[in-house]
N, C-alpha and C positions, 0 to 999 in steps of 0.2 A: 177769323170767320170768312173771311172771302174764301178759303182753300178748302170750306166746305161746302161753302154755295159753287163753287167749283165742281167738286168732287160730286154733289148732288146733281147737276146738269148733266156731267159728262154720265152716270146711274141712269138717269132719266132717258137719256137721247140713247144710251143703249136698250133700255127696257121696249122702247116703245116702237121699234125698228120689225115690223112685221115678219113673221115667217113664213114662208113659202111652204106649202104641204108636198110638194111634188119638183123635183128638179128633173127637167127634161133636158136631153142633150141627143142632135141628131148629127151623125157622123155618115156623109156619103164620100163613097168611094168607086173610081173608076176602074173598070175592069179590062185590059185589053182595048181600050178605045170603043168598045161594044155596047159594055154592060155599067150600069149602077147599082151599086151595092150599099143600099143605107140600111144603116145601124142606128135602132132607137132605143136610149136608154134612160128609163125612169127609177129615181131614187126617192122611197117613202120617205116624208118627213114628218108624216101626222103625230104619230106618237101611238096609232093602233096598227094592226095588221090588217092589211089589203086582201080581201079573198078572189076579188073579182077587177080586171083593169080593162078595158077598152078604150080606142080612142079609133082617131082617123088620121091618115098621112097624107098632108095634101103638095101636091107639085106645084111650082108657081114657074113662069119665064117672065121677069120683070114680074110686073103686076096683075099680070093675068093666070086664071087658074086653069092649067091643064087637064087637073082629074084628082079623085081622092081617093085611097085604099083604107078599108076596115083591118083595123090591125089590133086581134087582141092580145094583152102580154101577159096577162094571166087569168088559167080557167080556175072555175070552181075546184075542179079533182086536181089539181097541183096544190104544193103547200104555200101556205100565205106569206103574202113579202111581208117581212117585218121590218120595225121602224130602223131606218138609217142603211138597209141594202138595197139593193138596186137588183132590175129585171131587164133582160136585152131582148129583143127580137129583128130579126132581119130582113128585108124584102129586096127586089130587084126591081128595074126599072132597064128599058132599053133607052141607050144614050142616040139624042134626035140632035143634029146640028154640030156644032164645034164647041158651044158653052154650054155645061152642066145646068138645068134648072135647079133654083132653091127648093127646102122641103121645110115643113110646119108640121109638128103634131099638135092634134087638141085630141083632150080626154074628154071623153063623149059617156063613159060609165064607171062606178066604183063602188063595188059594195065591200064593208067591212067584214070584219071575220065574224061571227055569232050574232048578225043583222041581216033582215030582211030587207031593209030597206036602200036603194038604189040612189045613188048621187051622182053627178053631174058635176065637173071643176074648171074653173073660167079662172086667169089669172088675176082677174079685176073682178070679178063677181063671187067668187070664193066658193064653195059647196052649195048647189042646189037638189033638191030632193025633185026625183022625176018617177018614182015608182015606190 
């Protein structure tokens, strides 16, 4: 009987974990000690194809915000991003100083294939309908 209770507890812990709809990976690379190439990769885990994906790439020096760039990863005229697949976009920054800044990407607009509604997504709040 104890064995069944332990198995039940392990299964419930496995099922109760939150699924993250998007995995975001940011890879900055320094080129010739003058420029920074920043690759932003987003993997779709939603379960539905994504037709449009837009966000902002923020540049930080410590805790201070240096600036933001708007980045569209998937346009309407491109093929939709299917579940389990990823898309990557690259942008460049000038290297200021000796230490490179840190970067953070936040998703501002998500539109699913076959829908007219537009959502925003935040890791703590989830999907928020904005249009």
